[in-house]
C-alpha positions as CSV (number, residue, x, y, z in Angstrom):
1,X,27.9,16.6,-24.8
2,X,26.0,16.6,-21.4
3,X,23.6,14.1,-19.8
4,X,20.3,13.1,-21.3
5,X,18.6,15.7,-18.9
6,X,20.9,18.4,-20.1
7,X,20.3,17.6,-23.8
8,X,16.5,17.9,-23.3
9,X,16.4,21.1,-21.3
10,X,19.6,22.8,-22.5
11,X,20.3,23.6,-18.9
12,X,23.5,22.7,-17.3
13,X,23.5,22.0,-13.6
14,X,25.3,24.6,-11.5
15,X,27.3,23.8,-8.4
16,X,24.3,25.1,-6.4
17,X,22.0,22.6,-8.1
18,X,24.3,19.7,-7.4
19,X,24.8,20.7,-3.8
20,X,21.0,21.0,-3.3
21,X,20.5,17.5,-4.8
22,X,23.2,16.1,-2.5
23,X,21.7,17.8,0.6
24,X,18.3,16.3,-0.2
25,X,19.7,12.8,-0.7
26,X,21.7,13.2,2.6
27,X,18.5,14.3,4.5
28,X,16.6,11.3,3.1
29,X,19.3,8.9,3.9
30,X,19.7,10.4,7.4
31,X,16.0,9.9,8.1
32,X,16.2,6.3,6.9
33,X,19.3,5.7,9.1
34,X,17.4,7.1,12.1
35,X,14.4,4.9,11.5
36,X,16.7,1.9,11.1
37,X,18.6,2.8,14.3
38,X,15.3,3.1,16.3
39,X,14.0,-0.2,14.9
40,X,17.2,-2.0,15.9
41,X,17.1,-0.4,19.3
42,X,13.5,-1.4,19.9
43,X,14.2,-5.0,18.6
44,X,17.1,-5.3,21.1
45,X,15.0,-3.9,23.9
46,X,12.2,-6.4,23.1
47,X,14.6,-9.3,23.1
48,X,16.2,-8.2,26.4
49,X,12.7,-7.8,27.9
50,X,11.9,-11.3,27.0
51,X,15.2,-12.7,28.2
52,X,14.8,-11.0,31.5
53,X,11.4,-12.7,31.9
54,X,11.5,-16.2,33.5
55,X,11.7,-18.8,30.7
56,X,8.3,-20.3,31.7
57,X,6.6,-16.9,31.4
58,X,8.1,-15.8,28.0
59,X,5.6,-15.1,25.3
60,X,7.9,-13.5,22.7
61,X,5.2,-11.0,21.9
62,X,4.0,-7.8,23.6
63,X,4.6,-4.1,23.8
64,X,7.9,-2.2,24.1
65,X,8.4,1.5,24.9
66,X,4.8,1.7,26.0
67,X,3.1,1.4,22.6
68,X,5.3,-0.4,20.0
69,X,4.2,-4.0,19.3
70,X,6.6,-6.8,18.8
71,X,6.1,-10.5,17.9
72,X,9.0,-13.0,17.6
73,X,6.8,-16.1,17.5
74,X,6.9,-18.3,14.4
75,X,4.3,-16.8,12.0
76,X,1.2,-18.9,11.3
77,X,-1.2,-18.7,8.4
78,X,-4.0,-17.6,10.7
79,X,-1.9,-14.8,12.1
80,X,-0.7,-13.7,8.7
81,X,-4.3,-13.6,7.4
82,X,-5.5,-11.8,10.6
83,X,-2.9,-9.0,10.3
84,X,-2.2,-8.6,6.6
85,X,-5.6,-9.6,5.0
86,X,-8.5,-8.9,7.3
87,X,-11.1,-6.7,5.4
88,X,-13.5,-6.9,8.4
89,X,-10.8,-5.9,10.9
90,X,-11.1,-2.7,12.9
91,X,-7.7,-1.3,12.1
92,X,-5.8,-0.3,9.0
93,X,-2.5,-1.1,10.6
94,X,-1.7,-4.0,12.9
95,X,1.3,-5.5,14.6
96,X,3.9,-7.1,12.3
97,X,3.5,-10.8,11.8
98,X,7.1,-11.1,12.9
99,X,9.3,-8.3,14.2
100,X,8.8,-4.9,15.8
101,X,6.3,-2.3,14.6
102,X,3.2,-2.3,12.4
103,X,2.2,-3.6,9.0
104,X,-0.6,-2.5,6.7
105,X,-3.8,-4.5,6.8
106,X,-4.0,-4.7,3.0
107,X,-7.5,-6.4,3.2
108,X,-8.8,-3.4,5.2
109,X,-7.2,-0.9,2.8
110,X,-8.8,-2.6,-0.2
111,X,-12.2,-2.7,1.6
112,X,-11.9,1.1,2.3
113,X,-10.9,1.9,-1.3
114,X,-13.9,-0.2,-2.5
115,X,-16.2,1.7,-0.1
116,X,-15.0,5.0,-1.5
117,X,-15.2,4.0,-5.2
118,X,-18.6,2.4,-4.8
119,X,-20.2,5.8,-3.8
């Protein structure tokens, strides 16, 4: 007796099918690993940038690699609201509240969906 999928379709997976599924999983995992590696590299670069700055001038937030935002300050309620729930904001994505990269401005996304559905 085969798997649930095999019972429903009366189709047994061939070695080619299994290899194709494995290749697809490996490609997805490889992409995720690459993104993770880039994120770690950017985080290290941002911390090094801050540590090379004189202590009195460190802000623990800024731009790395010319366009990627970072912010290692303690998150505040105002900053969370500004970046994650800001329906009147100009941008759909904004810098992470803490870390490297961007986050979705959910408030703006909801406002855009409402605008489209109200038409």
